[in-house]
Structure formats: structure tokens, C-alpha cells
C-alpha positions as CSV (number, residue, x, y, z in Angstrom):
1,M,53.3,-69.1,-53.6
2,S,50.6,-67.6,-51.4
3,E,50.3,-63.8,-51.2
4,N,51.1,-61.9,-48.0
5,K,47.9,-61.9,-45.9
6,T,48.4,-58.2,-45.0
7,Q,47.6,-56.2,-48.1
8,K,46.9,-52.4,-48.7
9,T,43.3,-51.5,-48.5
10,D,41.2,-48.5,-49.6
11,V,40.0,-47.6,-46.1
12,T,41.4,-44.3,-44.9
13,P,43.4,-44.4,-41.7
14,R,41.4,-41.5,-40.2
15,D,38.1,-43.4,-40.8
16,F,39.6,-46.5,-39.2
17,L,40.8,-44.5,-36.2
18,A,37.4,-42.9,-35.7
19,G,36.1,-46.2,-34.6
20,I,38.8,-47.1,-32.1
21,E,37.7,-47.4,-28.5
22,P,38.4,-46.5,-25.8
23,E,38.8,-42.7,-26.6
24,K,42.2,-42.5,-25.0
25,R,43.5,-45.2,-27.3
26,R,41.9,-43.3,-30.3
27,E,43.6,-40.0,-29.1
28,Q,47.0,-41.6,-28.8
29,S,46.6,-43.3,-32.2
30,L,45.9,-39.8,-33.7
31,V,49.1,-38.6,-32.1
32,L,51.0,-41.5,-33.6
33,L,49.4,-40.9,-37.0
34,E,50.7,-37.3,-37.0
35,F,54.1,-38.4,-35.6
36,F,54.7,-40.9,-38.3
37,E,53.5,-38.5,-41.1
38,R,56.0,-35.9,-39.8
39,V,58.9,-38.3,-39.2
40,T,58.6,-40.2,-42.5
41,G,57.1,-37.5,-44.7
42,W,54.9,-40.3,-46.2
43,K,51.1,-40.5,-46.5
44,P,49.5,-43.2,-44.3
45,R,47.8,-46.3,-45.8
46,M,45.8,-49.1,-44.2
47,W,47.4,-52.5,-44.4
48,G,44.9,-55.1,-43.6
49,P,42.0,-54.3,-41.3
50,S,44.1,-52.7,-38.5
51,I,47.6,-51.6,-39.4
52,I,48.4,-48.0,-40.5
53,G,51.5,-48.1,-42.6
54,F,54.0,-45.6,-44.0
55,G,56.2,-46.2,-47.0
56,E,56.5,-49.6,-48.7
57,Y,59.1,-52.0,-50.1
58,H,59.1,-55.1,-52.3
59,Y,60.8,-58.1,-50.7
60,K,62.0,-61.3,-52.2
61,Y,63.3,-64.1,-50.0
62,D,65.8,-66.8,-51.0
63,S,62.8,-69.3,-50.9
64,G,61.3,-67.3,-53.9
65,R,58.4,-65.9,-51.7
66,E,58.0,-62.2,-52.5
67,G,55.6,-59.4,-51.9
68,D,55.0,-55.8,-50.8
69,F,54.9,-54.5,-47.3
70,M,54.9,-51.3,-45.3
71,A,58.2,-49.8,-44.2
72,T,56.9,-48.7,-40.8
73,G,53.7,-48.1,-39.0
74,F,51.5,-48.9,-36.1
75,S,48.3,-50.5,-34.9
76,P,46.1,-49.5,-32.0
77,R,45.5,-53.0,-30.5
78,K,43.3,-53.4,-27.4
79,T,46.1,-54.3,-25.0
80,S,48.8,-51.9,-26.4
81,L,49.9,-49.7,-29.2
82,T,51.9,-51.9,-31.6
83,V,54.6,-50.0,-33.3
84,Y,56.2,-51.7,-36.4
85,I,59.7,-50.1,-36.8
86,L,62.3,-52.8,-36.5
87,P,63.5,-54.7,-39.6
88,G,64.2,-57.6,-37.4
89,Y,67.8,-58.1,-38.2
90,Q,69.6,-55.2,-36.4
91,D,70.4,-54.6,-32.8
92,Y,68.7,-51.5,-31.5
93,G,69.5,-52.2,-27.8
94,P,71.2,-48.9,-27.2
95,I,68.3,-46.9,-28.6
96,L,65.7,-49.1,-26.9
97,A,67.5,-48.7,-23.5
98,R,66.6,-45.0,-23.7
99,L,63.0,-45.4,-25.0
100,G,61.1,-45.9,-21.8
101,K,58.6,-48.6,-20.8
102,H,57.9,-51.0,-23.7
103,K,57.8,-54.7,-24.6
104,L,59.7,-56.0,-27.6
105,G,58.5,-58.4,-30.3
106,K,60.6,-59.7,-33.2
107,S,59.9,-56.6,-35.4
108,C,57.6,-54.5,-33.2
109,L,57.2,-52.7,-30.0
110,Y,54.3,-52.9,-27.6
111,I,53.6,-49.6,-25.8
112,N,50.8,-49.3,-23.2
113,K,50.6,-45.5,-23.4
114,L,52.6,-42.8,-25.1
115,E,53.4,-41.2,-21.7
116,D,55.6,-44.2,-21.0
117,I,58.1,-43.5,-23.7
118,D,60.3,-40.7,-25.0
119,M,58.9,-39.5,-28.3
120,D,62.3,-38.1,-29.4
121,V,63.9,-41.5,-28.9
122,L,61.0,-43.2,-30.8
123,E,61.7,-40.8,-33.7
124,E,65.4,-41.8,-33.6
125,L,64.3,-45.5,-33.7
126,V,61.9,-45.0,-36.6
127,K,64.5,-43.3,-38.6
128,A,67.1,-46.0,-37.8
129,G,64.7,-48.7,-38.8
130,I,63.9,-47.2,-42.1
131,A,67.5,-46.5,-42.9
132,D,68.5,-50.1,-42.1
133,L,65.5,-51.5,-44.1
134,S,66.6,-49.2,-47.0
135,K,69.9,-50.8,-47.1
136,K,68.3,-54.2,-47.8
137,Y,65.3,-53.3,-49.9
138,P,64.5,-50.1,-51.8
139,V,61.9,-48.2,-49.8
140,K,59.5,-45.8,-51.5
141,A,56.9,-43.3,-50.3
142,S,53.3,-44.6,-49.8
């Protein structure tokens, strides 16, 4: 079995964010960094070259593939802020309907700018995602 491509690194999230351009994306990323630290109570870790993760869990699929991954997090991509909060097997439609302007992927949200969303609803969503993930896999602090 091959390893998960996205592994923890020794780069500090703040060092990574210092290089993000444009400045507005960097500023919003720093807001998200503090948001996730407050909401989760966990320290941030870099996962791969561009994802800031919080918490982690060990997964094992029926196929035998297993590995470790972050419980939640975000990445400041060029086109949008990508927020990884949905375990991928729950319906968060009622919460998402109140979030504001976003696009949805299988297990992530794409947000153009934080002004487009309700941060209180995002907090509710992060907490719900972690709670649901914790029912399937033990989640621990990072």
C-alpha cells in the first residue's frame, strides 16, 4: 500500500502564511488560523506544502489502506480559501444554507473571501464536522 501523499511537515504555519500573496489572502488566512485555533483548541500543523491542519486521526479502510490525516483545516489557494471541515458522509445542508456564499466540494468548502460567510455558522460547521468524524475515528489534538 502506498502512503498518503499529504503528510505532516516541519514547516510552521505562520512561516508558510508569511509567503502568501496577495496580501488580502494572507490577512484572511491569518484570521482563519486564529479562528481554527480558538474553535478547536488545537495547535496548527502543516500537512503537505499548503494545508494547515488541526487535530488528526488514524483511518483504516476496508481495502486495508490506512494512514493519518488532519481532522480539519484550510488552505489559502489562489482562487479561493479552501476549508476542510466535512467528513464527506454527513448531510450539512441545513447549516450550509445559512453559511453564505460558498462552493462545495466532496469534503471541503471554497470561499472567495471571509466577508461572504457568517463566521458563527462556520464555527458551528467546524464543530459538527469534528463531532461526526469523532464518531467514526478517534480524533486527537495536533
